Biopython code that builds the backbone (N, CA, C, O; Angstrom):
import numpy as np
from Bio.PDB.StructureBuilder import StructureBuilder

atoms = [
    (1, "MET", "N", (0.853, -1.170, 0.000)),
    (1, "MET", "CA", (0.000, 0.000, 0.000)),
    (1, "MET", "C", (0.898, 1.232, 0.000)),
    (1, "MET", "O", (1.848, 1.313, 0.779)),
    (2, "ALA", "N", (0.609, 2.151, -0.840)),
    (2, "ALA", "CA", (1.437, 3.346, -0.981)),
    (2, "ALA", "C", (0.858, 4.493, -0.166)),
    (2, "ALA", "O", (-0.346, 4.562, 0.077)),
    (3, "LEU", "N", (1.734, 5.377, 0.244)),
    (3, "LEU", "CA", (1.315, 6.559, 0.991)),
    (3, "LEU", "C", (1.424, 7.757, 0.056)),
    (3, "LEU", "O", (2.501, 8.055, -0.460)),
    (4, "PHE", "N", (0.325, 8.427, -0.154)),
    (4, "PHE", "CA", (0.301, 9.577, -1.051)),
    (4, "PHE", "C", (0.320, 10.852, -0.233)),
    (4, "PHE", "O", (-0.437, 10.990, 0.728)),
    (5, "VAL", "N", (1.189, 11.793, -0.612)),
    (5, "VAL", "CA", (1.292, 13.073, 0.074)),
    (5, "VAL", "C", (0.875, 14.153, -0.913)),
    (5, "VAL", "O", (1.346, 14.188, -2.050)),
    (6, "ARG", "N", (0.019, 14.999, -0.481)),
    (6, "ARG", "CA", (-0.421, 16.082, -1.360)),
    (6, "ARG", "C", (0.696, 17.086, -1.523)),
    (6, "ARG", "O", (1.378, 17.425, -0.555)),
    (7, "GLN", "N", (0.890, 17.564, -2.732)),
    (7, "GLN", "CA", (1.969, 18.492, -3.039)),
    (7, "GLN", "C", (1.682, 19.911, -2.562)),
    (7, "GLN", "O", (2.608, 20.711, -2.422)),
    (8, "ASP", "N", (0.430, 20.234, -2.312)),
    (8, "ASP", "CA", (0.105, 21.600, -1.939)),
    (8, "ASP", "C", (0.155, 21.840, -0.434)),
    (8, "ASP", "O", (-0.171, 22.938, 0.015)),
    (9, "GLU", "N", (0.551, 20.850, 0.355)),
    (9, "GLU", "CA", (0.637, 21.035, 1.797)),
    (9, "GLU", "C", (1.873, 21.860, 2.148)),
    (9, "GLU", "O", (2.895, 21.795, 1.464)),
    (10, "ASN", "N", (1.762, 22.622, 3.205)),
    (10, "ASN", "CA", (2.887, 23.443, 3.662)),
    (10, "ASN", "C", (3.938, 22.571, 4.334)),
    (10, "ASN", "O", (3.707, 21.395, 4.618)),
    (11, "ARG", "N", (5.082, 23.166, 4.579)),
    (11, "ARG", "CA", (6.156, 22.467, 5.277)),
    (11, "ARG", "C", (5.710, 22.102, 6.690)),
    (11, "ARG", "O", (4.937, 22.815, 7.330)),
    (12, "THR", "N", (6.223, 20.970, 7.149)),
    (12, "THR", "CA", (5.960, 20.603, 8.531)),
    (12, "THR", "C", (6.899, 21.393, 9.425)),
    (12, "THR", "O", (7.827, 22.051, 8.955)),
    (13, "GLU", "N", (6.641, 21.317, 10.705)),
    (13, "GLU", "CA", (7.476, 22.048, 11.665)),
    (13, "GLU", "C", (8.910, 21.530, 11.631)),
    (13, "GLU", "O", (9.851, 22.318, 11.727)),
    (14, "LEU", "N", (9.090, 20.221, 11.498)),
    (14, "LEU", "CA", (10.423, 19.640, 11.436)),
    (14, "LEU", "C", (11.174, 20.119, 10.196)),
    (14, "LEU", "O", (12.358, 20.446, 10.278)),
    (15, "GLN", "N", (10.504, 20.163, 9.064)),
    (15, "GLN", "CA", (11.134, 20.637, 7.841)),
    (15, "GLN", "C", (11.552, 22.099, 7.972)),
    (15, "GLN", "O", (12.612, 22.490, 7.483)),
    (16, "GLN", "N", (10.727, 22.902, 8.628)),
    (16, "GLN", "CA", (11.068, 24.312, 8.818)),
    (16, "GLN", "C", (12.286, 24.462, 9.723)),
    (16, "GLN", "O", (13.166, 25.279, 9.453)),
    (17, "ARG", "N", (12.336, 23.671, 10.800)),
    (17, "ARG", "CA", (13.482, 23.739, 11.706)),
    (17, "ARG", "C", (14.768, 23.298, 11.003)),
    (17, "ARG", "O", (15.821, 23.911, 11.179)),
    (18, "LEU", "N", (14.674, 22.235, 10.207)),
    (18, "LEU", "CA", (15.850, 21.771, 9.479)),
    (18, "LEU", "C", (16.323, 22.810, 8.461)),
    (18, "LEU", "O", (17.524, 23.041, 8.316)),
    (19, "ALA", "N", (15.385, 23.428, 7.764)),
    (19, "ALA", "CA", (15.750, 24.452, 6.787)),
    (19, "ALA", "C", (16.427, 25.632, 7.469)),
    (19, "ALA", "O", (17.409, 26.167, 6.955)),
    (20, "THR", "N", (15.911, 26.039, 8.615)),
    (20, "THR", "CA", (16.503, 27.146, 9.371)),
    (20, "THR", "C", (17.903, 26.784, 9.838)),
    (20, "THR", "O", (18.821, 27.599, 9.743)),
    (21, "GLU", "N", (18.073, 25.565, 10.345)),
    (21, "GLU", "CA", (19.376, 25.128, 10.828)),
    (21, "GLU", "C", (20.400, 25.072, 9.688)),
    (21, "GLU", "O", (21.550, 25.476, 9.862)),
    (22, "LEU", "N", (19.984, 24.578, 8.543)),
    (22, "LEU", "CA", (20.892, 24.514, 7.399)),
    (22, "LEU", "C", (21.284, 25.907, 6.916)),
    (22, "LEU", "O", (22.422, 26.122, 6.498)),
    (23, "GLN", "N", (20.357, 26.842, 6.972)),
    (23, "GLN", "CA", (20.672, 28.221, 6.586)),
    (23, "GLN", "C", (21.693, 28.828, 7.544)),
    (23, "GLN", "O", (22.602, 29.543, 7.119)),
    (24, "GLU", "N", (21.541, 28.540, 8.844)),
    (24, "GLU", "CA", (22.486, 29.065, 9.828)),
    (24, "GLU", "C", (23.881, 28.474, 9.604)),
    (24, "GLU", "O", (24.884, 29.181, 9.699)),
    (25, "ARG", "N", (23.936, 27.173, 9.307)),
    (25, "ARG", "CA", (25.228, 26.547, 9.038)),
    (25, "ARG", "C", (25.880, 27.151, 7.792)),
    (25, "ARG", "O", (27.091, 27.368, 7.765)),
    (26, "ALA", "N", (25.085, 27.416, 6.777)),
    (26, "ALA", "CA", (25.620, 28.014, 5.556)),
    (26, "ALA", "C", (26.171, 29.401, 5.839)),
    (26, "ALA", "O", (27.200, 29.784, 5.282)),
    (27, "LYS", "N", (25.498, 30.157, 6.698)),
    (27, "LYS", "CA", (25.987, 31.491, 7.055)),
    (27, "LYS", "C", (27.317, 31.400, 7.807)),
    (27, "LYS", "O", (28.220, 32.202, 7.569)),
    (28, "LEU", "N", (27.441, 30.412, 8.726)),
    (28, "LEU", "CA", (28.686, 30.241, 9.467)),
    (28, "LEU", "C", (29.829, 29.845, 8.532)),
    (28, "LEU", "O", (30.950, 30.328, 8.686)),
    (29, "LYS", "N", (29.553, 28.978, 7.573)),
    (29, "LYS", "CA", (30.587, 28.587, 6.621)),
    (29, "LYS", "C", (31.002, 29.771, 5.765)),
    (29, "LYS", "O", (32.179, 29.905, 5.428)),
    (30, "ALA", "N", (30.061, 30.630, 5.411)),
    (30, "ALA", "CA", (30.383, 31.798, 4.603)),
    (30, "ALA", "C", (31.287, 32.754, 5.386)),
    (30, "ALA", "O", (32.175, 33.381, 4.807)),
    (31, "LYS", "N", (31.066, 32.866, 6.689)),
    (31, "LYS", "CA", (31.922, 33.722, 7.510)),
    (31, "LYS", "C", (33.329, 33.148, 7.619)),
    (31, "LYS", "O", (34.302, 33.902, 7.659)),
    (32, "GLN", "N", (33.450, 31.821, 7.666)),
    (32, "GLN", "CA", (34.752, 31.184, 7.791)),
    (32, "GLN", "C", (35.494, 31.135, 6.468)),
    (32, "GLN", "O", (36.678, 30.799, 6.445)),
    (33, "ALA", "N", (34.836, 31.459, 5.376)),
    (33, "ALA", "CA", (35.479, 31.413, 4.059)),
    (33, "ALA", "C", (36.568, 32.476, 3.920)),
    (33, "ALA", "O", (37.365, 32.423, 2.984)),
    (34, "ASP", "N", (36.609, 33.432, 4.837)),
    (34, "ASP", "CA", (37.637, 34.462, 4.792)),
    (34, "ASP", "C", (39.019, 33.871, 5.047)),
    (34, "ASP", "O", (40.018, 34.390, 4.550)),
    (35, "GLN", "N", (39.077, 32.797, 5.813)),
    (35, "GLN", "CA", (40.349, 32.163, 6.126)),
    (35, "GLN", "C", (40.678, 31.181, 4.997)),
    (35, "GLN", "O", (39.881, 30.287, 4.711)),
    (36, "PRO", "N", (41.827, 31.333, 4.358)),
    (36, "PRO", "CA", (42.125, 30.506, 3.191)),
    (36, "PRO", "C", (42.235, 29.018, 3.486)),
    (36, "PRO", "O", (41.809, 28.207, 2.664)),
    (37, "ASP", "N", (42.790, 28.629, 4.629)),
    (37, "ASP", "CA", (42.952, 27.212, 4.918)),
    (37, "ASP", "C", (42.170, 26.764, 6.150)),
    (37, "ASP", "O", (42.304, 25.615, 6.571)),
    (38, "GLY", "N", (41.370, 27.627, 6.728)),
    (38, "GLY", "CA", (40.586, 27.253, 7.892)),
    (38, "GLY", "C", (41.374, 27.241, 9.182)),
    (38, "GLY", "O", (40.875, 26.758, 10.198)),
    (39, "VAL", "N", (42.575, 27.753, 9.172)),
    (39, "VAL", "CA", (43.418, 27.762, 10.363)),
    (39, "VAL", "C", (43.523, 29.186, 10.866)),
    (39, "VAL", "O", (43.819, 30.109, 10.108)),
    (40, "GLU", "N", (43.277, 29.352, 12.152)),
    (40, "GLU", "CA", (43.312, 30.703, 12.711)),
    (40, "GLU", "C", (44.730, 31.194, 12.966)),
    (40, "GLU", "O", (45.035, 32.358, 12.706)),
    (41, "ASP", "N", (45.600, 30.323, 13.470)),
    (41, "ASP", "CA", (46.988, 30.747, 13.642)),
    (41, "ASP", "C", (47.903, 29.737, 12.955)),
    (41, "ASP", "O", (47.559, 28.562, 12.821)),
    (42, "SER", "N", (49.042, 30.196, 12.535)),
    (42, "SER", "CA", (49.937, 29.358, 11.743)),
    (42, "SER", "C", (51.162, 28.942, 12.547)),
    (42, "SER", "O", (52.264, 28.901, 11.999)),
    (43, "GLN", "N", (51.003, 28.638, 13.807)),
    (43, "GLN", "CA", (52.131, 28.249, 14.645)),
    (43, "GLN", "C", (52.691, 26.891, 14.258)),
    (43, "GLN", "O", (53.848, 26.597, 14.556)),
    (44, "PHE", "N", (51.889, 26.050, 13.594)),
    (44, "PHE", "CA", (52.381, 24.738, 13.222)),
    (44, "PHE", "C", (53.448, 24.820, 12.131)),
    (44, "PHE", "O", (54.185, 23.857, 11.923)),
    (45, "ILE", "N", (53.544, 25.949, 11.435)),
    (45, "ILE", "CA", (54.541, 26.135, 10.379)),
    (45, "ILE", "C", (55.866, 26.628, 10.958)),
    (45, "ILE", "O", (56.912, 26.505, 10.322)),
    (46, "LYS", "N", (55.817, 27.175, 12.144)),
    (46, "LYS", "CA", (56.998, 27.761, 12.758)),
    (46, "LYS", "C", (58.102, 26.713, 12.901)),
    (46, "LYS", "O", (57.854, 25.616, 13.401)),
    (47, "GLY", "N", (59.306, 27.044, 12.470)),
    (47, "GLY", "CA", (60.445, 26.148, 12.589)),
    (47, "GLY", "C", (60.632, 25.232, 11.385)),
    (47, "GLY", "O", (61.580, 24.447, 11.358)),
    (48, "THR", "N", (59.767, 25.313, 10.407)),
    (48, "THR", "CA", (59.943, 24.492, 9.212)),
    (48, "THR", "C", (60.690, 25.291, 8.153)),
    (48, "THR", "O", (60.779, 26.516, 8.236)),
    (49, "LYS", "N", (61.226, 24.588, 7.157)),
    (49, "LYS", "CA", (61.924, 25.299, 6.090)),
    (49, "LYS", "C", (61.416, 24.801, 4.741)),
    (49, "LYS", "O", (60.864, 23.707, 4.627)),
    (50, "GLN", "N", (61.615, 25.616, 3.750)),
    (50, "GLN", "CA", (61.175, 25.288, 2.407)),
    (50, "GLN", "C", (62.140, 24.270, 1.799)),
    (50, "GLN", "O", (63.338, 24.296, 2.077)),
    (51, "SER", "N", (61.609, 23.379, 0.973)),
    (51, "SER", "CA", (62.476, 22.367, 0.361)),
    (51, "SER", "C", (63.471, 23.030, -0.600)),
    (51, "SER", "O", (63.204, 24.087, -1.171)),
    (52, "THR", "N", (64.615, 22.380, -0.757)),
    (52, "THR", "CA", (65.676, 22.938, -1.604)),
    (52, "THR", "C", (65.391, 22.651, -3.067)),
    (52, "THR", "O", (64.413, 21.983, -3.403)),
    (53, "GLY", "N", (66.247, 23.156, -3.926)),
    (53, "GLY", "CA", (66.098, 22.939, -5.355)),
    (53, "GLY", "C", (66.452, 21.528, -5.786)),
    (53, "GLY", "O", (66.225, 21.154, -6.937)),
    (54, "LEU", "N", (67.006, 20.740, -4.874)),
    (54, "LEU", "CA", (67.392, 19.372, -5.198)),
    (54, "LEU", "C", (66.319, 18.351, -4.825)),
    (54, "LEU", "O", (66.599, 17.152, -4.817)),
    (55, "ALA", "N", (65.128, 18.783, -4.522)),
    (55, "ALA", "CA", (64.056, 17.859, -4.162)),
    (55, "ALA", "C", (63.726, 16.939, -5.323)),
    (55, "ALA", "O", (63.369, 15.781, -5.106)),
    (56, "TRP", "N", (63.836, 17.424, -6.540)),
    (56, "TRP", "CA", (63.558, 16.583, -7.707)),
    (56, "TRP", "C", (64.554, 15.432, -7.796)),
    (56, "TRP", "O", (64.212, 14.347, -8.267)),
    (57, "LEU", "N", (65.793, 15.669, -7.342)),
    (57, "LEU", "CA", (66.809, 14.626, -7.376)),
    (57, "LEU", "C", (66.450, 13.492, -6.414)),
    (57, "LEU", "O", (66.600, 12.318, -6.754)),
    (58, "TRP", "N", (65.982, 13.836, -5.227)),
    (58, "TRP", "CA", (65.568, 12.816, -4.264)),
    (58, "TRP", "C", (64.376, 12.019, -4.782)),
    (58, "TRP", "O", (64.294, 10.811, -4.558)),
    (59, "ALA", "N", (63.461, 12.680, -5.467)),
    (59, "ALA", "CA", (62.325, 11.977, -6.055)),
    (59, "ALA", "C", (62.810, 11.010, -7.131)),
    (59, "ALA", "O", (62.308, 9.890, -7.224)),
    (60, "LEU", "N", (63.763, 11.422, -7.930)),
    (60, "LEU", "CA", (64.328, 10.560, -8.973)),
    (60, "LEU", "C", (65.032, 9.354, -8.351)),
    (60, "LEU", "O", (64.888, 8.234, -8.841)),
    (61, "VAL", "N", (65.781, 9.574, -7.293)),
    (61, "VAL", "CA", (66.469, 8.478, -6.602)),
    (61, "VAL", "C", (65.446, 7.474, -6.061)),
    (61, "VAL", "O", (65.652, 6.265, -6.168)),
    (62, "ALA", "N", (64.367, 7.955, -5.494)),
    (62, "ALA", "CA", (63.331, 7.071, -4.955)),
    (62, "ALA", "C", (62.685, 6.248, -6.063)),
    (62, "ALA", "O", (62.455, 5.051, -5.889)),
    (63, "VAL", "N", (62.391, 6.875, -7.198)),
    (63, "VAL", "CA", (61.779, 6.163, -8.322)),
    (63, "VAL", "C", (62.745, 5.103, -8.852)),
    (63, "VAL", "O", (62.334, 3.978, -9.136)),
    (64, "LEU", "N", (64.013, 5.452, -8.984)),
    (64, "LEU", "CA", (65.003, 4.481, -9.452)),
    (64, "LEU", "C", (65.153, 3.316, -8.474)),
    (64, "LEU", "O", (65.307, 2.172, -8.901)),
    (65, "ALA", "N", (65.110, 3.590, -7.178)),
    (65, "ALA", "CA", (65.228, 2.532, -6.179)),
    (65, "ALA", "C", (64.041, 1.571, -6.272)),
    (65, "ALA", "O", (64.227, 0.355, -6.230)),
    (66, "VAL", "N", (62.846, 2.098, -6.395)),
    (66, "VAL", "CA", (61.663, 1.247, -6.517)),
    (66, "VAL", "C", (61.734, 0.445, -7.810)),
    (66, "VAL", "O", (61.415, -0.744, -7.821)),
    (67, "GLY", "N", (62.146, 1.080, -8.887)),
    (67, "GLY", "CA", (62.287, 0.379, -10.162)),
    (67, "GLY", "C", (63.305, -0.742, -10.090)),
    (67, "GLY", "O", (63.070, -1.824, -10.629)),
    (68, "THR", "N", (64.429, -0.504, -9.436)),
    (68, "THR", "CA", (65.466, -1.519, -9.298)),
    (68, "THR", "C", (64.969, -2.704, -8.484)),
    (68, "THR", "O", (65.225, -3.856, -8.837)),
    (69, "ILE", "N", (64.270, -2.428, -7.412)),
    (69, "ILE", "CA", (63.726, -3.505, -6.572)),
    (69, "ILE", "C", (62.718, -4.333, -7.367)),
    (69, "ILE", "O", (62.752, -5.562, -7.310)),
    (70, "LEU", "N", (61.831, -3.682, -8.101)),
    (70, "LEU", "CA", (60.866, -4.414, -8.920)),
    (70, "LEU", "C", (61.575, -5.258, -9.990)),
    (70, "LEU", "O", (61.195, -6.404, -10.230)),
    (71, "PHE", "N", (62.594, -4.694, -10.624)),
    (71, "PHE", "CA", (63.343, -5.413, -11.657)),
    (71, "PHE", "C", (63.996, -6.669, -11.066)),
    (71, "PHE", "O", (63.943, -7.747, -11.659)),
    (72, "LEU", "N", (64.607, -6.512, -9.897)),
    (72, "LEU", "CA", (65.267, -7.659, -9.276)),
    (72, "LEU", "C", (64.269, -8.727, -8.843)),
    (72, "LEU", "O", (64.562, -9.919, -8.938)),
    (73, "MET", "N", (63.106, -8.319, -8.374)),
    (73, "MET", "CA", (62.084, -9.291, -7.983)),
    (73, "MET", "C", (61.561, -10.061, -9.200)),
    (73, "MET", "O", (61.354, -11.273, -9.132)),
    (74, "ILE", "N", (61.353, -9.362, -10.294)),
    (74, "ILE", "CA", (60.869, -10.016, -11.515)),
    (74, "ILE", "C", (61.951, -10.962, -12.054)),
    (74, "ILE", "O", (61.644, -12.077, -12.474)),
    (75, "LYS", "N", (63.207, -10.522, -12.043)),
    (75, "LYS", "CA", (64.330, -11.326, -12.529)),
    (75, "LYS", "C", (64.504, -12.576, -11.683)),
    (75, "LYS", "O", (64.831, -13.635, -12.219)),
    (76, "ALA", "N", (64.291, -12.482, -10.364)),
    (76, "ALA", "CA", (64.465, -13.623, -9.470)),
    (76, "ALA", "C", (63.381, -14.672, -9.691)),
    (76, "ALA", "O", (63.635, -15.862, -9.508)),
    (77, "ASN", "N", (62.197, -14.261, -10.073)),
    (77, "ASN", "CA", (61.093, -15.197, -10.303)),
    (77, "ASN", "C", (61.157, -15.859, -11.671)),
    (77, "ASN", "O", (60.492, -16.870, -11.895)),
    (78, "ALA", "N", (61.933, -15.317, -12.575)),
    (78, "ALA", "CA", (61.981, -15.861, -13.952)),
    (78, "ALA", "C", (62.924, -17.017, -14.090)),
    (78, "ALA", "O", (63.067, -17.570, -15.180)),
]
sb = StructureBuilder()
sb.init_structure("model")
sb.init_model(0)
sb.init_chain("A")
sb.init_seg("    ")
for serial, (resi, resn, name, xyz) in enumerate(atoms, 1):
    if name == "N":
        sb.init_residue(resn, " ", resi, " ")
    sb.init_atom(name, np.array(xyz, "f"), 0.0, 1.0, " ", f" {name:<3s}", serial, name[0])
structure = sb.get_structure()
């Protein structure tokens, strides 16, 4: 048995409360949008340094190491 709801009925009290709550949350998110990363203070960055220009070299070394390990594993199974 199906339940039919008339389309012309007004919102229920629960629907109105939920709509109001969602609007309030949207307003709070809009106020917080001023902060680019959502962090109020940046103390967690203190004491860190920017990576050097040789970071690409370390990435290349890591890729070569993984490739070598895979090559040796495949060669050992053959």
